[in-house]
C-alpha positions as CSV (number, residue, x, y, z in Angstrom):
1,X,-54.4,-159.3,148.6
2,X,-50.7,-158.7,149.3
3,X,-48.7,-160.4,152.0
4,X,-45.5,-158.7,153.3
5,X,-42.6,-160.3,155.2
6,X,-39.9,-158.1,156.7
7,X,-36.5,-159.1,157.8
8,X,-33.2,-157.5,158.9
9,X,-33.9,-155.7,162.1
10,X,-31.8,-156.1,165.2
11,X,-29.5,-154.4,167.7
12,X,-26.7,-152.2,166.4
13,X,-24.4,-149.6,168.0
14,X,-24.6,-146.0,167.0
15,X,-22.8,-145.3,163.8
16,X,-23.5,-148.8,162.5
17,X,-25.5,-150.1,159.6
18,X,-28.5,-152.4,159.0
19,X,-30.3,-153.5,155.9
20,X,-34.0,-154.2,156.0
21,X,-35.8,-156.3,153.4
22,X,-39.5,-156.8,152.7
23,X,-40.7,-159.5,150.4
24,X,-44.2,-159.2,148.8
25,X,-46.3,-162.0,147.6
26,X,-49.9,-162.3,146.4
27,X,-51.2,-159.7,144.0
28,X,-47.8,-158.3,143.3
29,X,-48.6,-156.9,139.9
30,X,-50.9,-154.4,141.5
31,X,-48.2,-152.8,143.6
32,X,-47.1,-149.3,142.8
33,X,-45.4,-147.7,145.8
34,X,-43.4,-149.6,148.4
35,X,-42.0,-148.0,151.5
36,X,-40.9,-148.1,155.0
37,X,-42.5,-146.5,158.0
38,X,-41.4,-146.5,161.6
39,X,-42.9,-146.1,165.1
40,X,-40.9,-145.2,168.1
41,X,-42.2,-145.8,171.6
42,X,-44.7,-143.1,172.5
43,X,-44.6,-141.6,169.0
44,X,-46.8,-141.7,166.0
45,X,-45.9,-143.8,163.0
46,X,-43.9,-141.8,160.4
47,X,-42.9,-142.3,156.8
48,X,-39.2,-143.1,156.4
49,X,-38.8,-143.7,152.7
50,X,-40.9,-144.7,149.7
51,X,-40.2,-145.8,146.2
52,X,-42.5,-146.1,143.2
53,X,-42.4,-148.8,140.7
54,X,-40.5,-146.6,138.3
55,X,-38.0,-145.7,141.0
56,X,-39.0,-142.3,142.3
57,X,-38.0,-142.0,145.9
58,X,-39.0,-139.9,148.9
59,X,-37.4,-139.6,152.3
60,X,-38.1,-138.0,155.6
61,X,-35.7,-135.2,156.2
62,X,-34.1,-136.9,159.2
63,X,-32.7,-139.8,157.2
64,X,-31.6,-138.1,154.1
65,X,-28.0,-138.9,153.3
66,X,-28.0,-141.9,155.7
67,X,-30.7,-144.2,154.4
68,X,-31.3,-145.6,150.9
69,X,-34.4,-147.3,149.7
70,X,-34.3,-149.6,146.7
71,X,-36.5,-152.3,145.2
72,X,-36.0,-155.3,143.0
73,X,-39.2,-155.8,141.0
74,X,-38.0,-159.2,139.8
75,X,-38.0,-160.4,143.4
76,X,-40.9,-158.2,144.6
77,X,-38.7,-157.0,147.4
78,X,-38.0,-153.5,148.8
79,X,-34.8,-152.8,150.8
80,X,-33.8,-150.1,153.3
81,X,-30.1,-149.6,153.7
82,X,-29.5,-147.7,157.0
83,X,-26.1,-146.3,157.6
84,X,-24.8,-144.0,160.3
85,X,-27.6,-145.1,162.6
86,X,-28.5,-143.0,165.6
87,X,-30.3,-143.9,168.8
88,X,-33.2,-141.8,167.6
89,X,-33.6,-144.3,164.8
90,X,-34.7,-146.9,167.3
91,X,-38.2,-148.0,166.3
92,X,-40.3,-150.7,164.9
93,X,-40.0,-150.5,161.1
94,X,-43.0,-151.4,159.0
95,X,-43.1,-152.3,155.3
96,X,-46.0,-150.8,153.4
97,X,-47.2,-151.1,149.8
98,X,-49.8,-149.2,147.9
99,X,-51.5,-150.6,144.9
100,X,-52.5,-148.8,141.7
101,X,-56.1,-148.7,143.0
102,X,-55.1,-147.2,146.3
103,X,-55.2,-150.2,148.6
104,X,-52.4,-150.3,151.2
105,X,-51.0,-153.3,153.0
106,X,-48.7,-153.5,156.0
107,X,-46.1,-155.9,157.3
108,X,-46.0,-157.0,161.0
109,X,-42.9,-154.9,161.6
110,X,-39.3,-155.5,162.6
111,X,-37.5,-153.9,165.6
112,X,-34.4,-151.8,165.1
113,X,-32.6,-150.8,168.2
114,X,-29.6,-148.5,168.1
115,X,-27.5,-148.3,171.3
116,X,-25.5,-145.2,172.2
């Protein structure tokens, strides 16, 4: 089992920045990929960014050049630095991890609101 606790959401004006963090605990040695997903009101959940244990990253096209995902394996934490935020980035952001055997776990989510 893996437990995830997210932090760092909030209200920011368009053009501003926020940094999300997600700390993992439990069977942390089994974690391969860590990532962030988001779900806006009335929309399906979408992948925002992922990062493997060795550092390979993947981003949804709409955040490339603005968001940066990173992880600190010594702290079992994944971060999402969000710059140049837009109102369309408003969503609940969820942390996700996938283990080497394909199990995935989700955090409870943190709300990011970008005002215009």
